[in-house]
C-alpha positions in Angstrom: 97.2 82.1 135.3 96.9 84.9 132.8 95.3 87.0 135.5 98.5 87.0 137.6 100.9 87.2 134.6 101.9 90.7 133.5 100.9 91.9 130.1 98.9 88.8 129.2 97.2 88.4 125.9 93.4 88.5 126.2 91.9 87.4 122.9 88.5 86.8 124.6 87.4 90.2 125.9 84.7 88.6 128.2 87.4 86.6 129.9 89.3 89.7 130.9 86.1 91.4 132.1 85.4 88.3 134.2 88.8 88.7 135.8 88.1 92.3 136.5 84.7 91.4 138.1 86.2 88.7 140.4 89.1 90.9 141.4 86.6 93.5 142.4 84.7 91.0 144.5 87.8 90.0 146.3 88.7 93.6 146.9 85.2 94.3 148.3 85.5 91.3 150.6 89.0 92.2 151.9 88.2 95.9 152.4 84.9 95.0 154.1 86.8 92.8 156.6 89.5 95.5 157.2 86.9 98.3 157.6 84.7 96.2 159.9 87.6 95.2 162.2 89.1 98.7 162.3 85.8 100.3 163.2 85.8 102.8 160.2 82.5 104.5 160.0 80.4 106.6 157.6 81.2 108.5 154.5 84.9 108.2 155.1 84.7 104.5 154.7 82.6 104.7 151.6 84.8 107.2 149.9 88.0 105.3 150.8 86.5 102.1 149.5 85.5 103.7 146.1 88.9 105.3 145.7 90.9 102.2 146.6 88.6 99.9 144.5 88.9 102.1 141.4 92.6 102.8 142.0 93.7 99.2 142.5 91.8 98.1 139.4 93.1 100.9 137.3 96.7 100.0 138.2 95.9 96.4 137.4 94.5 96.9 133.9 96.5 100.0 132.9 99.9 99.2 134.3 100.1 95.5 135.2 98.1 94.1 132.2 98.6 97.2 129.9 95.4 96.6 128.0 94.1 99.1 125.5 91.0 100.5 127.3 89.4 101.4 124.0 89.1 97.7 123.1 86.8 97.3 126.2 84.7 100.4 125.6 87.0 102.9 127.3 88.3 103.7 130.7 84.9 104.2 132.2 83.6 100.8 131.1 86.6 99.0 132.8 86.3 101.2 135.9 82.6 100.4 136.4 82.8 96.7 135.5 81.5 94.9 138.6 81.7 97.9 140.8 78.2 97.8 142.2 78.3 94.1 143.1 81.7 94.7 144.7 80.2 97.5 146.7 77.4 95.3 147.9 79.8 92.6 149.0 81.9 95.3 150.8 78.8 96.8 152.6 77.5 93.5 153.7 80.8 92.3 155.1 81.6 95.7 156.7 78.2 96.1 158.3 78.0 92.6 159.7 81.5 92.5 161.0 81.3 96.0 162.5 78.0 95.3 164.2 79.2 92.0 165.5 82.5 93.3 166.9 81.6 96.8 168.1 78.1 96.6 169.5 76.9 94.7 172.6 
């Protein structure tokens, strides 16, 4: 419940990083479904995904949770936590759904 409660206390830093990781996986899945159904293609889709993924997570940890980024290694460490696996989830869902819906 701490993950959905604003300004929660995170004494275990790994627990917060796990929350960031799983939120990113969820974002990758949802955006992959949206991109695949809306027939978004190419670099526009990749850039939009990266911007939304980073932006949503930044708002989550900087505004909603209001954590001190320096406790977790800085802004860059929190921004990249789980990003590549989230992108892999996004790409797999996007490609499979787009191919299944928009090709005969």
